[in-house]
C-alpha positions as CSV (number, residue, x, y, z in Angstrom):
1,M,0.0,0.0,0.0
2,Q,2.8,2.4,0.9
3,N,4.6,1.6,-2.4
4,S,1.4,2.3,-4.3
5,L,1.0,5.6,-2.5
6,K,4.6,6.6,-3.2
7,Y,4.2,5.7,-6.9
8,L,1.0,7.8,-7.1
9,I,2.8,10.8,-5.5
10,L,5.7,10.4,-7.9
11,I,3.3,10.4,-10.9
12,C,1.6,13.6,-9.6
13,L,5.0,15.3,-9.1
14,L,6.1,14.4,-12.6
15,S,2.9,15.7,-14.0
16,L,3.4,19.1,-12.2
17,V,6.9,19.3,-13.5
18,G,5.7,18.8,-17.0
19,K,2.9,21.4,-16.5
20,F,5.3,24.1,-15.3
21,S,8.2,23.2,-17.6
22,L,10.3,26.0,-19.1
23,G,10.0,24.6,-22.6
24,Q,11.1,21.5,-24.5
25,V,13.4,21.0,-27.4
26,I,11.2,20.3,-30.4
27,A,14.0,20.1,-32.9
28,D,17.8,20.3,-33.0
29,F,19.7,21.3,-36.1
30,K,23.3,22.1,-37.0
31,D,23.2,25.8,-36.1
32,I,19.9,26.2,-34.3
33,S,17.6,24.6,-31.7
34,I,13.9,25.2,-31.5
35,F,12.2,25.3,-28.1
36,L,8.4,25.4,-27.5
37,G,6.5,25.6,-24.3
38,D,3.3,23.6,-23.5
39,K,0.2,24.3,-25.5
40,Q,-2.1,26.6,-23.6
41,K,-5.4,28.4,-24.0
42,S,-6.0,32.2,-24.3
43,K,-9.1,34.2,-25.2
44,S,-7.1,37.3,-26.0
45,N,-5.3,38.1,-29.3
46,V,-1.6,38.9,-29.1
47,V,-1.0,42.2,-30.9
48,D,2.8,42.7,-30.4
49,F,5.9,41.9,-28.4
50,I,8.2,44.9,-27.7
51,R,11.3,45.4,-25.7
52,T,11.5,47.9,-22.8
53,N,14.4,50.0,-21.6
54,S,15.6,47.2,-19.3
55,G,15.4,44.6,-22.0
56,E,12.3,42.9,-20.8
57,L,9.8,41.5,-23.3
58,L,6.4,43.2,-23.0
59,C,3.3,41.4,-24.4
60,I,0.4,43.5,-25.8
61,Q,-2.9,41.6,-26.1
62,N,-6.4,42.8,-26.9
63,E,-9.9,41.5,-26.4
64,N,-12.9,42.9,-28.2
65,S,-15.5,44.2,-25.8
66,I,-19.1,43.3,-26.4
67,S,-20.2,46.2,-24.3
68,G,-18.1,48.5,-26.5
69,I,-19.5,47.4,-29.7
70,F,-21.5,50.6,-30.3
71,T,-18.5,52.9,-29.6
72,R,-15.9,54.0,-32.2
73,Y,-13.1,52.2,-30.4
74,N,-14.0,48.9,-28.8
75,S,-10.8,47.0,-28.1
76,K,-9.5,46.3,-24.6
77,Y,-5.8,46.1,-24.3
78,K,-3.7,44.2,-21.8
79,F,0.0,44.8,-21.0
80,G,2.2,42.3,-19.2
81,F,5.8,41.0,-19.1
82,I,6.7,37.6,-20.5
83,N,8.2,35.3,-17.9
84,G,9.0,31.8,-19.3
85,Y,6.7,30.2,-21.9
86,S,3.3,31.6,-20.9
87,L,1.4,34.7,-21.8
88,P,0.9,37.1,-18.9
89,K,-2.5,36.8,-17.2
90,T,-3.3,40.5,-16.8
91,Q,-6.5,42.5,-16.7
92,S,-7.5,44.9,-19.4
93,V,-6.1,48.3,-18.8
94,T,-8.6,50.8,-17.4
95,F,-8.3,54.6,-17.4
96,Y,-9.3,57.0,-14.7
97,G,-9.9,60.7,-14.1
98,N,-9.5,62.6,-17.3
99,G,-9.7,60.0,-20.0
100,K,-12.1,57.8,-18.1
101,K,-14.0,55.3,-20.3
102,S,-11.7,56.2,-23.2
103,S,-10.2,53.6,-25.6
104,L,-6.5,53.1,-26.5
105,T,-5.5,54.1,-30.0
106,H,-1.7,54.4,-29.9
107,Y,1.1,53.2,-27.6
108,T,4.9,53.1,-27.4
109,V,7.5,52.2,-24.8
110,L,8.8,54.9,-22.5
111,G,11.4,53.6,-20.1
112,N,9.9,50.4,-18.6
113,N,6.4,51.9,-18.9
114,I,3.9,52.5,-21.7
115,L,3.0,55.9,-23.1
116,G,-0.5,55.6,-24.5
117,L,-3.1,57.7,-26.3
118,T,-6.8,57.2,-25.9
119,A,-9.9,58.6,-27.5
120,Q,-13.2,59.3,-25.8
121,S,-16.1,59.1,-28.1
122,N,-19.4,57.2,-28.8
123,M,-21.7,56.9,-31.7
124,L,-23.8,59.9,-30.6
125,N,-20.8,62.2,-30.4
126,K,-18.7,62.2,-33.6
127,E,-16.0,64.4,-32.1
128,S,-13.2,62.6,-30.1
129,E,-11.3,64.0,-27.2
130,I,-7.7,62.7,-27.0
131,F,-5.7,62.0,-23.8
132,Y,-2.3,60.7,-23.1
133,H,-1.5,58.3,-20.2
134,F,1.6,56.8,-18.4
135,I,0.8,53.2,-18.0
136,N,2.8,51.0,-15.6
137,P,2.4,47.3,-16.7
138,N,3.3,46.2,-13.2
139,A,0.7,48.3,-11.4
140,Q,-2.3,48.7,-13.5
141,G,-5.0,50.4,-11.6
142,N,-5.9,53.9,-10.4
143,S,-2.5,55.3,-11.7
144,N,-3.6,55.5,-15.4
145,H,-5.0,59.0,-15.2
146,G,-5.2,60.9,-18.5
147,Y,-4.1,64.3,-19.6
148,S,-6.0,66.2,-22.3
149,L,-4.1,66.5,-25.6
150,H,-6.3,69.5,-26.6
151,E,-4.9,71.5,-23.7
152,N,-1.3,70.8,-24.8
153,F,-2.0,71.5,-28.4
154,F,-4.4,74.5,-27.8
155,Y,-6.8,73.3,-30.5
156,N,-10.5,73.9,-30.0
157,Q,-11.5,71.7,-33.0
158,E,-11.3,68.0,-33.2
159,I,-7.9,66.4,-33.5
160,D,-7.6,64.0,-36.5
161,I,-6.4,60.7,-34.9
162,S,-5.0,59.5,-38.2
163,Q,-2.5,62.4,-38.2
164,L,-1.0,61.5,-34.9
165,T,2.4,59.7,-34.7
166,L,3.8,58.3,-31.4
167,M,7.3,56.9,-31.2
168,S,10.2,56.1,-28.8
169,S,13.9,56.8,-29.1
170,D,16.1,53.7,-29.6
171,D,17.1,53.6,-26.0
172,K,13.4,54.0,-24.8
173,K,14.4,57.0,-22.6
174,A,12.4,59.5,-24.6
175,A,9.3,59.5,-26.8
176,S,7.6,62.0,-29.1
177,L,4.1,62.7,-30.2
178,I,3.8,64.5,-33.5
179,Y,0.6,65.9,-35.0
180,V,0.4,67.2,-38.5
181,K,-2.6,69.5,-38.7
182,E,-4.6,69.1,-42.0
183,S,-4.3,72.2,-44.2
184,L,-5.5,73.3,-47.6
185,P,-3.4,72.0,-50.6
186,N,-1.8,75.4,-51.3
187,D,-1.2,76.2,-47.6
188,Y,1.7,75.3,-45.4
189,S,1.3,72.5,-42.8
190,S,1.5,73.1,-39.1
191,I,3.4,70.5,-37.0
192,K,2.8,70.3,-33.3
193,Y,4.9,68.0,-31.1
194,L,5.3,66.9,-27.5
195,N,8.5,65.4,-26.1
196,F,8.4,63.0,-23.2
197,K,11.1,61.8,-20.8
198,D,11.0,58.4,-19.0
199,D,10.6,60.1,-15.6
200,T,6.9,60.6,-16.5
201,S,7.3,64.4,-16.0
202,L,4.9,66.6,-18.1
203,P,6.0,66.9,-21.7
204,Q,7.6,69.9,-23.4
205,G,6.1,70.9,-26.7
206,G,6.4,73.2,-29.7
207,E,5.0,74.1,-33.1
208,L,6.6,74.8,-36.5
209,I,5.5,75.4,-40.1
210,Y,7.0,73.0,-42.7
211,P,8.4,75.3,-45.4
212,F,6.8,73.6,-48.4
213,V,3.3,73.8,-49.9
214,T,1.3,70.9,-48.6
215,K,0.2,69.5,-51.9
216,D,3.8,69.0,-53.1
217,Y,5.0,66.5,-50.5
218,E,4.1,63.8,-48.0
219,F,5.7,63.1,-44.6
220,L,7.3,59.6,-44.7
221,D,9.0,59.0,-41.4
222,F,9.8,60.5,-38.0
223,Y,12.7,59.6,-35.7
224,T,13.2,60.6,-32.0
225,Q,16.8,61.0,-31.1
226,N,16.3,62.2,-27.5
227,E,13.8,64.3,-25.5
228,N,15.0,67.5,-27.3
229,T,15.7,66.3,-30.9
230,Q,13.6,64.8,-33.7
231,F,14.3,64.1,-37.4
232,I,11.7,64.1,-40.1
233,V,11.8,63.1,-43.8
234,A,9.3,64.1,-46.5
235,G,9.0,62.9,-50.1
236,H,8.3,65.5,-52.8
237,F,6.2,64.8,-55.8
238,I,7.0,65.7,-59.4
239,N,4.9,68.5,-60.8
240,N,1.3,67.5,-61.4
241,Q,1.9,64.0,-60.2
242,P,-1.5,62.6,-58.8
243,R,-1.2,61.7,-55.2
244,N,-3.8,59.0,-55.3
245,N,-3.3,57.4,-58.7
246,F,-4.6,53.9,-58.4
247,M,-2.1,52.8,-61.1
248,I,0.8,53.8,-58.8
249,Q,0.7,51.2,-56.0
250,E,3.4,52.8,-53.9
251,P,4.3,56.5,-53.9
252,F,7.6,57.5,-55.6
253,F,9.3,60.9,-55.0
254,H,11.7,62.9,-57.1
255,S,13.3,64.5,-54.0
256,L,13.5,64.3,-50.2
257,S,13.7,66.9,-47.5
258,I,15.4,65.8,-44.3
259,G,14.6,68.1,-41.3
260,K,15.9,68.3,-37.8
261,I,13.8,69.8,-35.0
262,E,15.8,71.0,-31.9
263,N,14.9,73.6,-29.4
264,Q,11.8,74.5,-31.4
265,E,13.9,75.3,-34.5
266,L,13.8,73.5,-37.9
267,T,16.7,73.1,-40.2
268,Y,16.6,70.9,-43.3
269,E,18.5,69.5,-46.3
270,L,16.8,69.0,-49.7
271,I,18.1,66.0,-51.6
272,D,17.4,65.6,-55.4
273,G,17.0,62.1,-56.9
274,K,19.1,63.0,-59.9
275,G,16.7,61.2,-62.2
276,N,15.8,58.5,-59.7
277,F,12.6,58.2,-57.7
278,F,12.6,57.3,-54.0
279,T,10.3,54.8,-52.3
280,E,10.1,52.9,-49.0
281,V,12.0,55.7,-47.3
282,G,13.0,55.3,-43.6
283,L,15.1,57.1,-40.9
284,Y,17.7,55.1,-38.9
285,K,20.3,55.7,-36.3
286,D,23.9,55.9,-37.6
287,G,26.3,56.6,-34.8
288,E,25.7,60.1,-33.6
289,G,24.0,61.0,-36.8
290,I,21.1,59.7,-39.0
291,I,21.0,57.7,-42.2
292,V,18.0,57.8,-44.6
293,S,17.7,54.7,-46.7
294,G,15.2,53.0,-49.0
295,L,14.7,51.8,-52.5
296,Y,14.7,53.6,-55.8
297,S,13.5,53.3,-59.4
298,P,14.4,55.2,-62.6
299,F,10.7,55.6,-63.3
300,V,7.9,57.1,-61.2
301,D,5.9,53.9,-61.2
302,G,8.6,51.4,-62.3
303,D,10.3,48.4,-60.8
304,I,12.8,49.1,-58.1
305,T,16.4,48.8,-59.3
306,G,18.6,49.6,-56.3
307,V,19.0,51.0,-52.8
308,F,20.0,54.5,-51.7
309,T,21.6,55.9,-48.6
310,I,21.8,59.5,-47.4
311,K,23.9,60.3,-44.3
312,V,23.5,63.4,-42.1
313,N,25.5,64.3,-39.0
314,K,24.1,65.2,-35.6
315,K,23.7,68.8,-36.7
316,G,21.4,67.7,-39.5
317,E,24.0,68.5,-42.2
318,L,24.4,66.3,-45.3
319,I,27.6,64.1,-45.3
320,N,27.1,61.7,-48.1
321,E,24.5,60.3,-50.6
322,K,24.8,57.1,-52.7
323,F,22.6,55.2,-55.2
324,S,23.7,51.5,-55.6
325,A,22.1,49.3,-58.3
326,F,21.2,45.7,-57.6
327,S,22.8,43.0,-59.6
328,D,21.4,42.4,-63.1
329,D,19.9,38.9,-62.3
330,L,18.2,40.3,-59.2
331,A,16.7,43.2,-61.1
332,T,15.4,40.8,-63.7
333,S,13.8,38.7,-61.0
334,I,12.1,41.7,-59.5
335,T,10.7,42.7,-62.9
336,G,9.4,39.1,-63.4
337,L,7.8,39.2,-59.9
338,N,5.8,42.4,-60.7
339,T,4.9,41.1,-64.2
340,S,3.4,37.9,-62.8
341,F,1.3,39.9,-60.4
342,M,-0.9,41.4,-63.1
343,D,-4.7,41.9,-62.7
344,D,-7.0,39.4,-64.1
345,Q,-10.8,39.4,-64.8
346,Y,-11.6,38.7,-61.1
347,T,-9.4,41.6,-59.7
348,I,-11.3,44.7,-58.5
349,R,-8.1,46.5,-57.7
350,N,-4.7,46.1,-56.1
351,E,-4.7,48.2,-52.9
352,Y,-1.0,47.9,-52.6
353,K,1.9,45.9,-54.1
354,G,5.6,46.4,-53.7
355,F,8.6,45.8,-51.5
356,D,8.5,46.8,-47.8
357,I,11.6,47.4,-45.8
358,L,11.5,44.9,-42.8
359,Q,14.9,46.0,-41.3
360,F,17.9,48.2,-42.0
361,E,20.7,48.3,-39.5
362,P,24.4,49.0,-39.2
363,A,26.8,46.0,-39.5
364,E,30.5,45.8,-38.5
365,D,31.6,47.1,-41.9
366,G,28.5,48.6,-43.4
367,Y,24.7,48.0,-43.4
368,I,22.3,45.1,-43.7
369,G,18.9,45.5,-45.2
370,I,15.9,43.2,-45.5
371,A,12.9,43.9,-47.8
372,E,9.8,41.7,-48.7
373,F,7.3,41.8,-51.5
374,N,3.8,42.3,-50.1
375,A,0.4,43.0,-51.7
376,L,-3.2,43.4,-50.9
377,E,-5.7,42.7,-53.6
378,Y,-9.6,42.9,-53.7
379,R,-11.2,40.2,-55.8
380,Y,-14.8,39.0,-56.5
381,S,-15.7,35.9,-54.5
382,G,-15.9,32.5,-56.2
383,T,-15.3,31.8,-59.9
384,D,-18.5,33.1,-61.3
385,V,-18.9,36.0,-63.7
386,P,-17.2,39.2,-62.2
387,G,-19.8,41.4,-60.7
388,A,-22.4,38.7,-60.4
389,S,-21.5,38.3,-56.7
390,N,-21.9,41.0,-54.1
391,S,-19.2,39.4,-52.0
392,I,-15.6,40.7,-52.2
393,D,-12.6,38.9,-50.7
394,S,-9.3,40.4,-49.5
395,Y,-6.3,38.5,-50.8
396,F,-3.1,39.0,-48.8
397,W,0.2,38.1,-50.5
398,S,3.7,37.9,-49.1
399,N,6.3,36.7,-51.5
400,D,10.1,37.0,-52.2
401,V,12.5,38.3,-49.6
402,L,15.4,40.6,-50.6
403,V,18.5,40.8,-48.4
404,F,21.4,43.1,-49.2
405,K,24.6,44.4,-47.7
406,L,26.2,47.8,-48.2
407,D,29.7,49.1,-47.3
408,T,30.1,52.2,-45.1
409,L,29.8,54.5,-48.1
410,G,26.6,52.9,-49.3
411,E,28.1,50.7,-52.1
412,L,26.4,47.4,-52.7
413,K,28.6,44.4,-51.6
414,W,26.0,41.6,-52.3
415,N,22.3,40.9,-52.7
416,V,20.3,37.7,-52.2
417,L,16.7,37.1,-53.3
418,T,14.8,34.3,-51.5
419,P,11.8,33.1,-53.5
420,K,8.6,32.3,-51.6
421,Y,4.9,32.3,-52.4
422,Q,2.4,33.0,-49.6
423,R,-1.3,33.9,-49.9
424,S,-4.2,34.0,-47.5
425,I,-7.8,35.3,-47.7
426,N,-9.8,37.5,-45.4
427,D,-7.5,37.0,-42.4
428,G,-5.2,40.0,-42.4
429,G,-2.2,37.9,-43.5
430,Y,-1.8,36.7,-39.9
431,Y,0.5,33.8,-40.7
432,L,2.3,35.4,-43.6
433,S,5.6,37.4,-43.9
434,T,9.1,36.7,-42.5
435,T,10.9,37.2,-39.3
436,Y,14.7,37.6,-38.9
437,Y,17.6,37.2,-36.6
438,I,20.9,39.0,-37.3
439,S,24.0,37.5,-35.6
440,N,27.6,38.6,-35.9
441,D,28.3,36.5,-39.0
442,K,24.9,35.6,-40.5
443,V,21.4,36.8,-41.4
444,H,18.7,34.3,-40.5
445,L,15.2,34.3,-42.1
446,F,12.2,32.2,-40.9
447,F,8.8,31.9,-42.6
448,N,6.0,29.4,-43.2
449,D,6.6,27.3,-46.3
450,N,5.5,24.2,-48.2
451,L,7.2,20.9,-47.2
452,L,7.2,19.8,-50.8
453,N,9.7,22.6,-51.6
454,Y,12.3,20.4,-49.8
455,D,13.7,16.9,-50.2
456,E,13.7,14.1,-47.6
457,F,16.9,15.6,-46.0
458,G,15.4,19.0,-45.6
459,N,17.3,20.7,-48.5
460,Y,15.5,23.2,-50.8
461,N,14.8,21.5,-54.1
462,K,13.2,24.2,-56.2
463,N,16.4,26.0,-57.3
464,G,15.7,27.6,-60.7
465,D,11.9,26.9,-60.4
466,D,9.1,28.8,-58.8
467,P,8.4,27.5,-55.2
468,L,5.1,25.8,-54.4
469,A,2.6,28.0,-52.4
470,T,3.0,27.9,-48.6
471,Q,0.7,25.4,-46.9
472,F,-0.9,25.6,-43.5
473,S,-2.1,22.0,-43.1
474,S,-0.3,19.6,-40.7
475,G,1.0,17.4,-43.5
476,K,2.6,20.1,-45.7
477,N,3.5,23.0,-43.5
478,T,7.1,23.7,-42.5
479,I,9.1,26.6,-41.2
480,G,11.7,27.5,-43.8
481,H,15.1,28.7,-42.6
482,V,17.5,30.7,-44.7
483,S,21.0,31.5,-43.4
484,I,23.1,34.1,-45.3
485,N,26.8,34.7,-44.7
486,K,27.2,38.4,-43.9
487,E,30.7,38.5,-45.4
488,N,30.0,37.2,-48.9
489,G,26.2,36.6,-49.3
490,A,26.6,32.8,-49.5
491,F,23.3,31.2,-48.4
492,A,21.6,27.9,-47.5
493,R,17.9,27.1,-47.2
494,K,16.5,24.2,-45.1
495,S,13.2,23.0,-43.7
496,T,12.8,22.8,-39.9
497,I,9.6,21.9,-38.1
498,G,6.0,22.5,-39.1
499,K,2.4,22.3,-37.8
500,E,2.7,18.5,-37.5
501,E,5.4,18.8,-34.8
502,S,4.2,21.9,-33.0
503,D,0.4,21.3,-33.5
504,L,0.0,25.0,-34.1
505,L,1.0,27.6,-36.8
506,F,4.1,29.8,-36.6
507,T,3.3,33.6,-36.7
508,P,6.5,35.3,-38.0
509,Q,5.2,38.8,-37.4
510,L,5.1,38.2,-33.6
511,S,8.7,37.5,-33.0
512,S,11.5,39.4,-31.1
513,Q,15.2,38.9,-31.3
514,F,17.5,38.9,-28.2
515,T,21.0,39.1,-29.6
516,E,22.5,39.3,-26.1
517,T,21.3,35.7,-25.3
518,K,21.3,34.5,-29.0
519,K,17.6,33.8,-29.0
520,L,14.6,34.7,-31.2
521,K,11.4,34.6,-29.2
522,I,8.6,33.1,-31.3
523,Y,4.8,32.5,-31.0
524,A,2.5,29.9,-32.6
525,R,-1.3,29.9,-32.5
526,S,-4.3,28.1,-33.9
527,G,-7.8,29.2,-32.7
528,K,-7.6,29.9,-29.0
529,R,-4.5,27.6,-28.4
530,Y,-1.0,29.0,-28.4
531,R,2.6,28.1,-27.6
532,L,5.5,30.4,-26.8
533,G,9.0,29.4,-27.7
534,S,12.4,30.4,-28.9
535,I,15.0,29.6,-31.6
536,N,18.4,29.4,-30.0
537,F,21.5,30.1,-32.1
538,R,25.0,28.6,-31.8
């Protein structure tokens, strides 16, 4: 009897150990190991994973509110830190005082806290009042009082939420809120801004007029350097170029203005494309200065043919600019990719198609960039005669991935195009796209793929041919892994695990790299079941 009791206790202890395990090795490969925690249940949807000032991983979840279904903003957000391989079990954030019963619209990290914007509105009142809040994920409660944005911006009329941008500095010690007030096409735009420090003190603000006629340009990116300094970049159209031409899927600009805001003063540099047109423009930290980078084309609506870099120093002064063409074979592949994505009789319109920059960062002897071809297409449902059905489907595409390396002067050292073919319908592209991990010597890419694109040893077998479309069923799904040598661009592509091993689907867009511990945190989900895990690098 005693032996039976001891055996029963041992079984219970082993069950508890399994339940609270820190993760298990699902697969072990030459240069990586994949860990996944136990399968668990959650009613909330994971929106994002972001790093705080101290390096902790903060999970943002939301849960649609039935009671808020008749208000303009009806999502309830939860903030909590990841500890181990489980999602944090936190309550939806609630706002008090000014901003009571408002809904979160924007957020960013400020120190180890969250700086959030909320809107207070209902269906009977079209105007929204906007508040900002300092949210402590460790002490959500009566501390989340709001401060009126109208009082800071001194506007009596409604603030257009779509014109608000909230962003953190790279070190998370500062954040900026920028509002571009709508103006008439031939007027000049007013820019209001608030700068925050991580001590949650009240922000300092200012206002300036951008010195170009509104109809001639579009703001493309903002960058917060510290609590006193921001950089902005705007793209300028050619004369009489229509701003919303449905034939031009992504805006192209003949020149860029790069501005620096410091102590309520604006200085800027105007950069001409010299016959090239800029697209996918972004601002990035480069030592004490800033680098503006993106893609370019020789035609206003043509295929991209290369990458550009523009360096400015900490004073906002131009140092260097460079246009570097991609290799001939890669340029031919890009042309073929766009040609194959032509409209057919079932297409209503392409909302967007083109390469998106996923990452651009300094390397030891230059810069690494990653771009991906994405598209959103609206099509008639079914295969009947176009127009006969009132139902319209949204098709999400995520295809080839482009990785390139530049030297310190912006000259191309190598480029690699990884072919993939992903499509989903009416789901927001939740399981599409690519995540990455950049180590000292390699660039690693991970994405959902088709197991039939690989042989029995896991080697990619479609070299020279178009890959088969990504599958999401247990029998054919796999996570593709591409590793690229940062020195010379040599690459290898292998299959790893799939839905059959994990019992869930990998979500590349919800990943976060921890280079200090050589890990890529990953998330898999199907229905209400999820698993947290990591890819460990050797």
